N, C-alpha and C positions, 0 to 999 in steps of 0.2 A: 455698097460690100453684097457680094453674091456669094449665095451658100450651095449654088449647084453650078455654076460657072458660064450662066446669062448673064450677060453686062446690060439686055434690053429683055424686057418684058413683053414688047409686042410680038410673040409668037402663040402658037397653039397651045394652052395650057394643058389640054388634056394629053399633052405627049412629056410634061414637063418632070410628072410624079410630085415625090414629098420634096419640100422647099424648107427642110428645116436642116438642123445639123445634127449629125449620129446619125444617119438614114440607116435603117437596118439593125442597128439593136438597141429595139423597142423590148424583144422578147428576154435580152439581157439584163435590160436594166431594168426590167419590171421584176424577172427574179431577183436582183441585185436588192431591190428596194423590198422587198418580202421578207429575204434571209436578214438585212438590216433590222427590220423590224419584228421579225419575230426573235434576233439575237436581243434587242434592245429589251423588249419584254420580258428575257428571259433572266437579263441582269437586273433589272428592275424587280422581280420577282423575288430573285435570290437575296436582292440588298434590303427589301423591303420584311422578309422574312428572317433574315439576321436581325435585323432592326427589333422586329416584333418579339424574336427569344429573347434578345438582349432586356427586352423591359419586363418580358415574363421574371425572368432569371434573376433579376434586379428586387423582386421581394417575394424571395423566400425565406424560409427560418424565422428566425427572431424579426427580424425588418422590417414582416408581413405583419407579423401579430403588434408590431408597436403601432404600425401605420394603419392599423384597423381599429386598434385600443383608444389612437389619437381623434378617433373621429366618431 
């Protein structure tokens, strides 16, 4: 299987160039990867903030007093 169209590697490799798939897409893939990474972190932050807020709100009022008195 050849990614650049060569059937034999008996050539001057200095003139071959990149020998991997998606040549020329390095910058676009890096930008997409960084955007995905930032988006994932934002989603995690929102989900964990909501979970923490729910935990804080679940112990307000008389339930909190009962939990404190119990211990």
